[in-house]
C-alpha positions in Angstrom: 190.7 162.3 223.4 191.0 160.9 219.9 194.3 159.9 218.3 195.9 161.7 215.3 195.1 158.5 213.3 191.4 158.9 214.2 191.4 162.6 213.4 193.1 162.1 210.0 190.6 159.4 209.0 187.7 161.7 209.9 189.2 164.6 208.0 189.4 162.4 204.9 185.7 161.4 205.0 184.8 165.1 205.7 186.6 166.1 202.5 183.8 164.5 200.5 181.5 167.3 201.7 183.3 169.7 199.3 185.1 167.2 197.1 188.4 169.1 197.8 191.2 167.3 195.9 193.7 169.4 197.8 192.4 168.2 201.1 192.4 164.6 200.1 196.0 164.8 198.8 197.2 166.7 201.9 196.1 163.7 204.0 197.7 161.0 201.9 201.4 159.9 201.6 202.9 160.4 198.1 202.6 156.6 197.6 199.1 156.2 198.9 196.9 153.6 197.2 193.1 153.8 197.2 191.5 150.4 196.7 187.8 150.0 195.9 186.1 146.7 197.0 184.6 144.3 196.3 186.5 143.2 193.3 183.2 142.6 191.4 183.0 146.4 190.9 186.1 146.1 188.7 187.5 149.4 189.8 191.3 149.4 189.6 193.4 150.7 192.6 194.1 154.4 192.3 197.4 156.2 193.2 197.2 159.9 194.2 197.0 161.2 190.7 194.3 158.8 189.6 192.3 159.4 192.8 192.6 163.2 192.3 191.3 162.8 188.7 188.4 160.6 190.1 187.4 163.2 192.6 187.7 166.0 190.0 185.4 164.1 187.7 182.8 163.7 190.5 183.1 167.4 191.3 182.0 168.3 187.8 178.7 166.5 188.5 178.2 167.1 192.2 178.4 170.0 194.7 179.4 167.5 197.4 179.1 164.0 198.5 178.8 164.3 202.3 180.0 161.2 204.1 179.0 160.7 207.8 180.7 158.3 210.2 178.3 155.9 211.9 181.1 154.1 213.8 184.8 154.5 214.1 187.3 151.8 215.3 190.8 153.1 216.0 193.4 150.4 216.3 196.8 151.5 217.6 198.1 147.9 217.2 197.5 147.8 213.5 197.9 151.5 213.0 194.5 151.5 211.2 191.2 153.2 211.5 188.0 151.6 210.3 185.1 153.9 209.5 181.5 152.6 208.8 179.8 155.5 207.0 176.8 156.7 205.0 176.6 159.3 202.3 174.1 161.3 200.2 174.9 162.7 196.8 174.3 166.4 196.0 174.3 166.5 192.2 174.6 169.9 190.7 171.2 171.3 189.5 172.4 171.8 186.0 173.2 168.1 185.5 169.8 166.9 186.8 166.7 166.5 184.7 163.0 166.0 185.5 163.1 162.4 184.1 164.3 161.3 187.6 162.5 162.5 190.7 164.4 165.0 192.8 164.6 162.5 195.8 166.2 159.9 193.6 169.0 162.2 192.7 169.9 162.2 196.4 171.5 158.7 196.3 172.2 157.4 199.8 175.1 155.0 200.1 176.9 153.0 202.7 180.6 152.4 203.0 183.3 150.9 205.1 186.7 152.6 204.9 189.9 150.9 206.3 192.7 153.5 206.6 196.2 152.4 207.1 198.4 155.2 208.4 202.0 156.2 208.3 204.0 156.0 211.6 202.9 159.5 212.6 199.2 158.8 212.0 199.0 162.1 210.1 199.1 160.6 206.6 197.2 157.8 205.0 199.2 155.1 203.2 196.3 153.0 202.0 192.6 153.4 201.8 190.4 150.3 201.4 186.9 151.4 200.5 184.1 148.9 200.5 181.0 150.1 198.7 177.5 148.6 198.4 178.2 146.9 195.1 174.6 146.2 194.1 173.4 149.7 194.9 176.5 151.3 193.3 175.9 149.4 190.0 172.1 149.6 190.0 171.5 153.1 191.3 174.6 155.3 191.5 176.2 154.2 188.2 173.1 155.1 186.2 172.7 158.4 188.0 176.3 159.3 187.2 175.9 158.3 183.6 172.7 160.3 183.2 174.4 163.4 184.8 177.4 163.0 182.5 175.1 162.8 179.5 173.2 165.9 180.6 176.4 167.8 181.2 177.7 166.8 177.8 174.4 167.8 176.2 174.4 171.2 178.0 178.1 171.9 177.0 177.3 170.9 173.4 174.3 173.3 173.4 176.5 176.1 174.7 179.1 175.3 172.0 176.5 175.4 169.2 174.9 178.6 170.4 178.2 180.5 170.6 
């Protein structure tokens, strides 16, 4: 039998499947902070509103970002859950182009999440998310930039043709 803490943490990572802002927010306390590490990524901590905007921006480019738990450590003593996970991006077809092979659009990442829970274990007070900084900067960042550029170009073409 898994704890409420454990279940809440897994629900959070499962929300990446559909990038549901509502699901993420329903699992977080009103004062939840999402911190991205390492610091070399220079991503500022995000409160709920900033995290919701972050997810909404990703959802414009991706159908989903499935995250799969490889290992889960549930600590009753610290009221924390640690999840070692992997992911694969599912960019929307309309933001991809043939300049990058299809298999490269399916970026595979690795993460470590540390969830600090409220007393009930039903809500997350703090998320510390460690990303593979080299791969995020060298691979995912350029893919996201290219997808954003393609989206802007497509939207510009639609505006011109109307």
